LUMVEX-658920 format. One line per 2 residues: their letters; for each residue y, x, z of C-alpha. Coordinates in steps of 0.5 Angstrom, whole numbers, plus 500, padded with zeros to 3 digits. Each point is the difference from the previous one (the first is absolute). Last residue first. Example, Ala and Ser with C-alpha at 12.3 -4.5 7.8 and 13.67 -1.06 7.14 Angstrom:
BEGIN
sa> 498 527 514 ~ 493 498 502
***
This chain:
BEGIN
xx> 455 498 540 ~ 500 492 501
xx> 493 496 499 ~ 502 497 493
xx> 496 493 499 ~ 495 501 495
xx> 494 498 504 ~ 504 493 501
xx> 500 498 493 ~ 493 500 499
xx> 498 506 495 ~ 502 501 493
xx> 494 502 495 ~ 501 507 499
xx> 500 503 493 ~ 507 504 501
xx> 501 500 507 ~ 500 508 501
xx> 504 501 494 ~ 505 495 502
xx> 501 504 506 ~ 498 498 507
xx> 506 498 505 ~ 503 503 505
xx> 504 496 506 ~ 505 494 501
xx> 506 503 496 ~ 496 504 495
xx> 500 508 503 ~ 506 504 499
xx> 502 501 507 ~ 493 503 501
xx> 503 506 497 ~ 501 502 493
xx> 502 507 498 ~ 506 505 502
xx> 506 500 505 ~ 496 496 505
xx> 504 496 505 ~ 503 502 506
xx> 500 496 505 ~ 503 493 502
xx> 501 498 507 ~ 499 493 501
xx> 505 496 504 ~ 496 494 503
xx> 499 493 496 ~ 499 495 505
xx> 507 499 504 ~ 505 502 495
xx> 496 496 495 ~ 500 494 504
xx> 507 500 501 ~ 504 501 506
xx> 505 505 497 ~ 499 500 493
xx> 505 494 499 ~ 507 501 503
xx> 503 493 503 ~ 502 503 507
xx> 506 504 497 ~ 504 504 504
xx> 501 506 496 ~ 507 499 498
xx> 498 494 496 ~ 501 502 493
xx> 496 507 502 ~ 495 496 503
xx> 498 496 494 ~ 500 506 496
xx> 495 503 504 ~ 496 494 500
xx> 501 500 493 ~ 497 507 499
xx> 494 498 505 ~ 498 494 496
xx> 500 505 494 ~ 494 498 495
xx> 496 505 503 ~ 502 498 508
xx> 497 493 499 ~ 494 503 496
xx> 497 505 505 ~ 494 501 495
xx> 505 502 495 ~ 501 507 503
xx> 495 505 497 ~ 501 506 504
xx> 494 504 497 ~ 495 500 506
xx> 502 495 505 ~ 503 495 495
xx> 494 501 495 ~ 496 498 506
xx> 504 494 502 ~ 500 498 493
xx> 492 501 500 ~ 500 496 506
xx> 504 494 497 ~ 495 500 494
xx> 494 500 505 ~ 504 494 504
xx> 501 496 493 ~ 492 500 498
xx> 498 498 507 ~ 505 495 500
xx> 496 496 495 ~ 493 503 498
xx> 499 497 493 ~ 506 497 498
xx> 504 506 503 ~ 496 505 497
xx> 501 497 493 ~ 508 499 502
xx> 500 508 502 ~ 497 503 494
xx> 503 495 495 ~ 507 502 504
xx> 498 508 499 ~ 498 499 493
xx> 506 496 498 ~ 505 504 503
xx> 497 507 498 ~ 499 498 493
xx> 507 497 499 ~ 504 506 503
xx> 496 505 497 ~ 502 498 493
xx> 503 505 497 ~ 497 506 503
xx> 505 506 499 ~ 500 507 498
xx> 507 503 499 ~ 500 508 498
xx> 495 500 495 ~ 502 507 498
xx> 493 502 498 ~ 498 503 507
xx> 502 494 503 ~ 495 496 495
xx> 495 505 503 ~ 502 499 507
xx> 499 492 499 ~ 493 500 497
xx> 497 505 505 ~ 497 495 504
xx> 498 495 494 ~ 497 506 497
xx> 496 502 506 ~ 498 492 501
xx> 497 499 493 ~ 505 497 494
xx> 500 494 496 ~ 495 495 504
xx> 503 502 506 ~ 507 500 498
xx> 500 493 497 ~ 507 500 497
xx> 504 494 500 ~ 502 502 507
xx> 504 506 496 ~ 502 507 502
xx> 506 499 496 ~ 502 507 498
xx> 507 503 500 ~ 503 506 496
xx> 506 505 501 ~ 502 504 495
xx> 499 507 502 ~ 500 503 493
xx> 502 495 494 ~ 497 501 494
xx> 494 503 502 ~ 500 496 506
xx> 499 494 497 ~ 494 502 496
xx> 497 504 506 ~ 501 493 505
xx> 497 496 495 ~ 494 504 499
xx> 499 501 507 ~ 500 493 501
xx> 495 499 495 ~ 496 505 503
xx> 501 497 507 ~ 498 493 498
xx> 501 494 504 ~ 499 494 495
xx> 504 496 496 ~ 507 504 500
xx> 507 499 501 ~ 504 506 499
xx> 505 501 505 ~ 506 505 498
xx> 505 502 506 ~ 508 502 500
xx> 502 496 494 ~ 504 501 493
xx> 497 506 497 ~ 493 498 501
xx> 500 494 496 ~ 498 502 493
xx> 495 505 503 ~ 497 495 504
xx> 500 495 494 ~ 496 506 496
xx> 495 501 506 ~ 498 493 500
xx> 499 499 493 ~ 495 507 501
xx> 497 497 506 ~ 498 493 496
xx> 502 494 496 ~ 500 500 493
xx> 505 494 498 ~ 500 493 497
xx> 506 498 498 ~ 503 493 503
xx> 501 494 496 ~ 498 495 504
xx> 493 499 496 ~ 499 507 501
xx> 501 506 495 ~ 496 505 498
xx> 502 507 496 ~ 497 504 506
xx> 507 503 503 ~ 499 506 504
xx> 504 505 495 ~ 506 495 500
xx> 502 500 507 ~ 505 506 500
xx> 503 497 493 ~ 503 494 504
xx> 501 494 497 ~ 492 498 500
xx> 501 494 504 ~ 497 496 506
xx> 494 504 501 ~ 493 499 502
xx> 494 504 502 ~ 502 502 507
xx> 495 504 504 ~ 503 507 500
xx> 507 497 498 ~ 501 497 507
xx> 506 505 501 ~ 504 500 506
xx> 507 503 501 ~ 502 502 507
xx> 507 500 502 ~ 503 503 506
xx> 506 497 503 ~ 506 505 501
xx> 505 494 502 ~ 507 499 498
xx> 499 493 498 ~ 502 502 493
xx> 496 506 500 ~ 494 495 502
xx> 501 495 495 ~ 501 505 494
xx> 493 503 502 ~ 497 493 500
xx> 503 499 493 ~ 498 507 497
xx> 493 498 502 ~ 500 494 497
xx> 503 503 494 ~ 494 505 500
xx> 495 494 500 ~ 504 497 494
xx> 499 507 496 ~ 493 500 501
xx> 499 494 497 ~ 498 494 505
xx> 492 500 502 ~ 496 494 500
xx> 494 499 505 ~ 495 496 498
xx> 495 502 506 ~ 501 501 507
xx> 500 506 504 ~ 507 502 499
xx> 502 493 503 ~ 502 496 494
xx> 507 499 497 ~ 501 495 494
xx> 507 498 501 ~ 502 507 502
xx> 497 504 494 ~ 497 506 504
xx> 503 507 501 ~ 500 500 507
xx> 506 501 505 ~ 500 503 507
xx> 505 500 505 ~ 501 506 506
xx> 504 499 506 ~ 500 493 501
xx> 505 497 505 ~ 501 493 498
xx> 507 501 497 ~ 496 506 496
xx> 495 495 497 ~ 505 495 498
xx> 504 505 496 ~ 493 502 497
xx> 499 493 498 ~ 507 499 497
xx> 499 506 495 ~ 493 498 499
xx> 502 493 498 ~ 506 503 496
xx> 495 504 496 ~ 495 494 498
xx> 496 496 504 ~ 496 500 507
xx> 501 508 500 ~ 493 501 498
xx> 498 500 508 ~ 505 502 504
xx> 495 503 505 ~ 503 503 507
xx> 500 507 503 ~ 502 499 507
xx> 503 506 504 ~ 497 500 507
xx> 506 498 505 ~ 496 500 506
xx> 501 508 502 ~ 495 500 506
xx> 502 504 506 ~ 506 496 503
xx> 498 496 506 ~ 505 499 505
xx> 498 493 501 ~ 506 497 496
xx> 498 505 494 ~ 493 498 500
xx> 502 492 499 ~ 506 502 495
xx> 495 504 496 ~ 495 495 500
xx> 505 494 498 ~ 503 505 494
xx> 493 501 498 ~ 499 492 500
xx> 507 499 496 ~ 498 506 495
xx> 493 496 499 ~ 504 493 499
xx> 505 504 495 ~ 495 503 496
xx> 496 493 500 ~ 507 497 497
xx> 501 505 495 ~ 493 499 498
xx> 501 492 499 ~ 506 501 496
xx> 497 499 494 ~ 497 493 502
xx> 492 500 499 ~ 496 499 493
xx> 501 508 498 ~ 492 500 498
xx> 497 503 507 ~ 496 493 501
xx> 504 495 505 ~ 499 497 507
xx> 506 496 500 ~ 506 500 506
xx> 505 501 494 ~ 504 505 504
xx> 494 505 499 ~ 495 503 505
xx> 493 498 499 ~ 497 502 493
xx> 506 501 496 ~ 503 504 506
xx> 494 504 500 ~ 500 501 493
xx> 507 502 500 ~ 498 506 505
xx> 505 503 505 ~ 497 507 502
xx> 502 503 507 ~ 502 507 501
xx> 499 505 506 ~ 493 497 503
xx> 499 502 507 ~ 496 494 503
xx> 507 497 503 ~ 502 501 493
xx> 495 496 497 ~ 500 495 506
xx> 507 498 499 ~ 499 499 492
xx> 494 495 502 ~ 505 497 504
xx> 505 499 495 ~ 495 497 495
xx> 496 501 494 ~ 500 508 501
xx> 497 504 494 ~ 497 507 503
xx> 504 506 499 ~ 498 508 500
xx> 505 505 498 ~ 498 506 497
xx> 500 508 502 ~ 506 498 504
xx> 506 504 500 ~ 503 498 493
xx> 498 493 500 ~ 501 499 507
xx> 508 502 499 ~ 500 495 494
xx> 497 495 504 ~ 505 501 506
xx> 506 500 495 ~ 498 494 497
xx> 499 496 506 ~ 507 503 503
xx> 503 497 494 ~ 496 493 500
xx> 501 499 507 ~ 508 502 500
xx> 502 496 494 ~ 507 502 501
xx> 505 495 496 ~ 506 503 496
xx> 505 496 498 ~ 504 500 493
xx> 494 498 496 ~ 495 504 498
xx> 499 499 492 ~ 506 505 498
xx> 498 505 505 ~ 493 500 497
xx> 503 500 492 ~ 505 506 502
xx> 494 504 503 ~ 497 500 493
xx> 494 497 497 ~ 493 502 497
xx> 498 503 507 ~ 494 505 500
xx> 497 502 506 ~ 497 507 500
xx> 503 503 506 ~ 504 494 504
xx> 498 502 507 ~ 501 507 498
xx> 508 498 500 ~ 504 504 495
xx> 501 495 494 ~ 499 493 503
xx> 504 502 506 ~ 506 502 496
xx> 500 494 496 ~ 500 496 507
xx> 505 503 503 ~ 499 498 507
xx> 504 496 505 ~ 497 493 498
xx> 507 496 501 ~ 501 499 493
xx> 500 507 497 ~ 506 498 496
x> 501 502 493
***
């Protein structure tokens, strides 16, 4: 059968490449070729993202990432040195969905919302790359791979197939699917979660792999199980699920099940042949539980890569001491948790920073904003932060260059020269930022704050006494 313009022998690649070692496909090369259509379309961002993420997972001890809600947040993450970006469905539900609503994480938003956010993020990274390349700066690899949330697939197997295609078209490098019932889907840290049978969850993973193969992209797939804290199941059709049944039924007809780490391990072992990474959603940060899960998976699937959600739903200081928090990720990495991420980092960073600025502005007017600006200048000088020059940051100089090329270098209507930004914001010389550990740049946007432990039991003082002093 024709190779469909792909330029590769797909079947041979599956059998011989280390990239596909340990990946099961319950379909044939002929199935893929028949479904591809006659014209091969290249998805450059998805392909290079998948290849880069795979390389990072093989070479780095672990890949850390933060959830980004906007293209600008993604640009800042890459500029600060992170190599991958997480695209969270929770954050899309909360403030970045195509319904323009604020939703809880219950699959209430349109199914194309996460692909559209991936597209916006990639377009922002593309603009940053264009700006820097036009200025002769090529030190930053701007196209960080996106790891995107497909929730429970927004329906059945065909929905998962189409959603995976949309993710690839938007440039996602890795996509994760969870084993909840899509119509009753909940955030992993909410109650009332309903699992689908193991066989149904596997079929969605197969649907996602088939979609990637049909599109000719080596997209990574991550399986997430919510079995650790779920207590309901749609059907007892799969024998693998029956040992966890409690014998109870709900008014909706769901089966009661016993959640816990053993249930999560059973699901992980069933999913492992079909995916590159496995994620067990947990209800608290626990290194011993993480080790139990990792050892059980690796006993049957040595080297299978794992993912861990360092969730903002955890009260980290309440659950762990400072020393344990500091070593938490390196210990996870030693267990094989190769992708570690903070799902809702963008949501919390956006809200806290704006709250602090708005509160300071209410109390002290332009003094508060001037403090923010001075902090921007210091971060520009010390660490290469660029958004303080907002006109240049969004591409004004780049489009000035476009204007001059069109006009043969004779245009008098370029925008950046003669602007207030050009006149008032001198070029800072960025210095090398520290390679390890936090620095002053990690402080809250308008200054440091006492911990909640220090504040507990104290009566709030006058508002004016709480104005941040800057750092």
